[in-house]
N, C-alpha and C positions, 0 to 999 in steps of 0.2 A: 528280576522282574519290574515289569515297563508301569511306569508311574500312570497312576489314573487320572484324568482332567474332569472335577467339576464343571458342572452346565448348571448354569442357573435360567430360566428362561422368564423372560420378560416383557411384560405387555406392552402393547401400545400407549399405553395412560404411563406408565413408568419410565419406558422414554422417552417420551416429552418433558415428564416433570426432572429426570436426569440429565435432559438437556437443557430445562430452565435455571438447573439448581449451577450447571457449570457455568454458564452463562449470566451466573452472577442478578439472575433475574426474579429469585426466590426472596432471596437475604442479601443484602447489603454487603462489600468485601472489605472487609476492616485492613487493606494492602496499600500499597504506596502505587501513584499515579501510575509511574515506568511498568510496578509490577501486573497489576490489574492493564493494563493495555498488555504486556506481553501472555498471559494468560489466556485475553481474547484472541490473540494471536493480532487482529485488524478489526477498528471498527468502521463503518461507515462513515465520510467525512468530504463531502464533495464540496459543500463551502467552509468556508473558516470556521462555521458559529454551529453548523448541522448536528456533529457531533456530538457538544456540551448533553445536548439533553438523554443520548442514550448512554454516555459515561457517567453524570451523576445519578442514574438511573440507576446503576451498578454500585455505587463508590459510597464508601460510609466517612464521613466524618473530613470531607474533603472541600475543599473552595477553589470558588473559580481559575482562583489567579495560578493555583498548584501546577493543572495540569498546561494552562500558558507559559509559564515559567519551564519545563520540562520544554516545551516546544520553541522559547526561546535560548537554553543550554543548549538543542540539542539532540536531548535525550528522546524525546519524540520526534517524529517528523509525521509528516502527512506527502505519499507519494502515493501512485498508480502502481496495482497493485492486482488484488483480486477483483474477478469481472472487468478488470483494464478502468478501472476507476480509482476514484481517490481516498485514500485510508489513512486513518493515525495506528502506527504505527510506533514499536521501539526501534530505533535507530540499529541497533543491533539487530534483528531481522529483516531490516527495508533491504540491506546488496541480496538475500538468497529471497528471501519472497519475489522482488520485482526480477530474479534470474528466473526462478520456477514457473514464473507468471509467462516470460517474455515470448511465447511461442502464443499464447492469446492475445499479447498487445498487437502481432502480427497478423493475426487474423480479425480483427476488428478494426485495422487499420485498412487491411485488403479489402476489409466488406464495407466499410464505410466512405472511403477514399480512392480506394483502386481504381476505378475507374477518371481522378482526376491524377492521378499519379502518375499514369501506367507509361509515359512516354521517357520516363527519368530512373536514372537506376538509384534505387533505394540507397545502396552502400554509401554512394557516391554522396548525396544528399544529408546522408546523415552521418559521413564522416567530416562537410561541411559544418552542418547543424554543431559538432556536439565541438567544435574548432571555437564558435562563436559562443560559447556558452561554457566554454575552457577560462574567457576571460574576466568575463563578471556573469552573475544573476542577470536574469532579461526575461520580458514579460514574453508570451508565446511569439504576439505581434511584430516583438524585435528580429528575432531570428525568420519570421517568416518572410519580411522586407525584405529582409539584406540577401536569404537565397532565392526572392523572385527576381533580383537583378542581376542573377547567375544564370536563371531556368524563367526567363520572362514568359515563355510559353504557357506556364503552369501555377494557377491560382496559389498567391501568398499562402492565406490558410490554408490551402492541403499541404504545401509543401512545412508548414508551422506544424502539422498533423504526423509527418515522418519525424521530426522531431521529438513531438509528446508519446507517442508511441513505440519510437525505436531507441529512444536514452532513457537511461533511468535518470528521471528529475525530481529532484524534491520540490514543494512548494514554499516559499520561505513567508515565514509570520510575519503578517502585513501589523503594522505599526501607524495606527490612526489615519488609517487610509480605507475606505472602501473599493477601491479600485481593484484591476486586476493583479492576483500576483506575481512576483517576479518568480523563475523558476533558476534552479541550481545542478548540476549532475550532482550524483549521489557522491560519490567519493571525495565531494570537495566539498561539502556538506557538513556529510560523516563522516570526519574524518581519522585516520589514526584506527584503532583495534575495529571500533565499534562497524565498521565499512568493509570487517573482514566476509568473505562469502564463505557461507558454510554450505557444503552441498546437501546436508540434513533437511529438509526444508521442513518450517516453523510446523506449519498445517499440520505436521505428523505428530503433532503434541493433541492438536484437537484429536485425532486417530483414538490413540492411547491413554487417553485417561478417562475412560470409560470406566473400567474395574479388571482384574487379573486372572476375569470368567469371562469364558466364551459366551456371547449373547446371541440366542437366537429367536428369531420371533416364531409365535404360534401359527 
């Protein structure tokens, strides 16, 4: 006899509350900074300080120095992923999130800089940018200027954006500087097992965390 599945019908208010609860916006989370970030999958972090407000709205008993230290020991990173914008995420999730959002990055490059880079071969520019970033971390202006010497008819800032959207780049934590952040290739910054690519997207954790019941909108 086949098993019967039970269904719970939730209102929109119930679903909204569940979302707030999962995001730790109803009560703070008493977990480590790495586990909190892993649970959230990613926090919007367009600049080096913007994510602190969202992080500490959800964290219980953590000091600002603790997540900063995790950026320093490379267990947390800031890099482009969802929406092709910079997010705070765990080093373990970084490679997979960037892999699963690569198509979005390519589309964003095409829509924002397609006209500027239409006369260059993107794979060749990407390979050249990767060679530059293999040697040492750099700001985006640096590979842009170097690539501009090879492709003088294309704007250096547009060539820099090829590196920005086509390569998995981690923004290295700034130390006592308000200037532009250096970028490093993700496998170099998150070396070892942390950089292993999982074919299961970490975003699936958000989809499977609701409940064991099927959820139906009324």
